[in-house]
C-alpha positions as CSV (number, residue, x, y, z in Angstrom):
1,M,0.3,0.2,-0.1
2,L,1.2,3.5,-1.1
3,T,0.1,6.9,0.2
4,T,1.1,10.2,-1.6
5,G,-0.1,13.4,-3.3
6,T,-2.1,13.5,-5.9
7,G,0.2,13.5,-9.6
8,S,3.2,12.2,-6.9
9,G,3.4,8.6,-9.5
10,K,1.3,6.0,-7.4
11,S,0.0,3.9,-10.4
12,L,3.4,4.0,-11.8
13,T,5.0,2.0,-8.7
14,C,2.6,-0.8,-8.7
15,I,3.1,-0.6,-12.9
16,V,6.5,-0.8,-13.0
17,P,7.3,-4.0,-9.9
18,I,4.5,-6.3,-12.4
19,V,5.7,-5.4,-16.2
20,H,9.3,-6.2,-14.7
21,Q,7.5,-9.7,-13.2
22,V,6.5,-10.0,-16.3
23,L,9.3,-10.0,-18.0
24,R,11.5,-12.2,-15.7
25,R,8.7,-15.0,-15.6
26,P,6.6,-14.7,-19.1
27,N,2.9,-16.5,-18.7
28,P,2.1,-18.0,-21.7
29,D,-1.5,-19.0,-20.2
30,G,-2.7,-15.9,-19.8
31,I,-3.7,-12.2,-17.9
32,W,-0.7,-11.4,-15.2
33,V,-2.8,-8.9,-13.2
34,I,-5.7,-7.4,-13.5
35,V,-5.5,-3.6,-12.6
36,V,-9.0,-2.0,-11.1
37,Y,-9.0,2.1,-11.5
38,P,-12.0,4.0,-10.2
39,M,-12.6,6.2,-13.3
40,N,-12.4,5.7,-17.0
41,A,-9.9,8.9,-16.8
42,L,-7.2,7.0,-14.8
43,A,-7.3,3.8,-16.8
44,D,-6.8,5.8,-20.1
45,S,-4.2,7.4,-18.5
46,Q,-2.7,4.4,-17.9
47,H,-3.2,3.0,-20.7
48,H,-1.6,5.3,-22.3
49,E,1.5,5.0,-20.2
50,L,1.8,1.6,-21.2
51,E,1.8,2.3,-24.2
52,K,4.3,4.7,-24.1
53,Y,6.5,3.1,-22.2
54,L,6.0,-0.8,-24.2
55,H,5.0,0.1,-27.3
56,W,6.1,3.3,-28.6
57,S,9.4,2.6,-27.4
58,I,10.2,-1.0,-28.4
59,P,10.7,-2.6,-32.0
60,E,7.2,-4.6,-32.6
61,D,9.0,-7.3,-33.0
62,R,10.7,-7.3,-29.4
63,R,7.0,-6.6,-27.6
64,K,7.2,-8.6,-24.4
65,V,4.8,-7.4,-22.7
66,T,1.2,-7.0,-23.6
67,F,-1.9,-5.3,-22.2
68,E,-5.7,-4.9,-23.3
69,R,-8.1,-2.4,-21.3
70,Y,-11.6,-3.4,-20.4
71,T,-13.3,0.2,-19.2
72,G,-17.0,-0.2,-21.1
73,Q,-15.3,1.9,-24.1
74,E,-14.8,-0.7,-26.3
75,S,-16.0,-1.0,-29.7
76,S,-18.5,-4.0,-29.0
77,E,-18.7,-7.0,-26.8
78,K,-17.2,-9.3,-29.5
79,K,-14.0,-7.4,-30.2
80,L,-13.6,-7.6,-26.1
81,R,-13.8,-11.2,-25.8
82,A,-11.4,-11.5,-29.4
83,R,-9.0,-9.2,-27.6
84,L,-9.1,-11.3,-23.8
85,R,-8.6,-14.5,-25.9
86,N,-4.9,-12.9,-27.2
87,K,-4.6,-14.0,-23.1
88,P,-2.9,-9.7,-22.3
89,D,-0.9,-10.0,-19.6
90,I,-1.9,-7.0,-18.0
91,L,-5.6,-6.0,-18.3
92,P,-6.7,-2.1,-16.7
93,A,-10.5,-2.2,-16.1
94,N,-12.5,0.3,-13.9
95,Y,-14.7,-1.2,-10.7
96,V,-17.8,-0.9,-12.9
97,M,-16.7,-3.2,-15.3
98,S,-14.9,-5.2,-13.1
99,G,-17.9,-6.1,-11.8
100,Y,-19.3,-7.1,-14.7
101,L,-16.8,-9.2,-16.0
102,L,-18.2,-11.5,-12.8
103,T,-22.2,-10.9,-13.4
104,R,-22.0,-11.4,-17.4
105,P,-21.3,-15.0,-17.9
106,G,-19.7,-15.0,-21.7
107,E,-17.6,-12.6,-20.8
108,R,-17.1,-14.6,-17.2
109,R,-16.2,-17.4,-19.0
110,E,-13.6,-15.5,-21.3
111,L,-11.9,-14.0,-18.6
112,I,-11.6,-16.8,-16.0
113,G,-10.3,-18.8,-19.7
114,A,-7.5,-16.2,-20.0
115,A,-6.5,-15.7,-16.3
116,R,-6.1,-18.9,-14.9
117,G,-2.3,-17.7,-14.6
118,L,-3.3,-14.8,-12.6
119,R,-0.7,-13.2,-10.1
120,F,-2.0,-9.8,-9.0
121,L,-5.0,-8.0,-8.5
122,A,-4.1,-4.3,-8.1
123,L,-6.8,-1.8,-6.7
124,D,-5.4,1.5,-7.9
125,E,-7.4,4.3,-5.4
126,L,-9.1,3.2,-2.0
127,H,-11.0,5.5,0.2
128,T,-11.7,5.7,3.6
């Protein structure tokens, strides 16, 4: 658990050790981590950071960490299921869609299949 001011890098401190673990021990069985964010804006921001550090700065043939977003902004359920079948290492989601993953039978089956090797469930932002 980490507590510090807004914009100080809390989300990044969570992602860096996760990416490190993915690189050290790739999980061909599926999703390594689901990161649950309180709002789409934060999930989008972190998705952008993942793109910046793990895709834009690395040639396509050398990329080793994959990720897909699940925030309800995706264009269709069919496309989401296809992306889950690709078994990304990191799945950023918001808390509402995380709940849907547990209650929508089709998506639940896809997620359970894709997350058999789940190692982390990270909650970005908790309030008391």
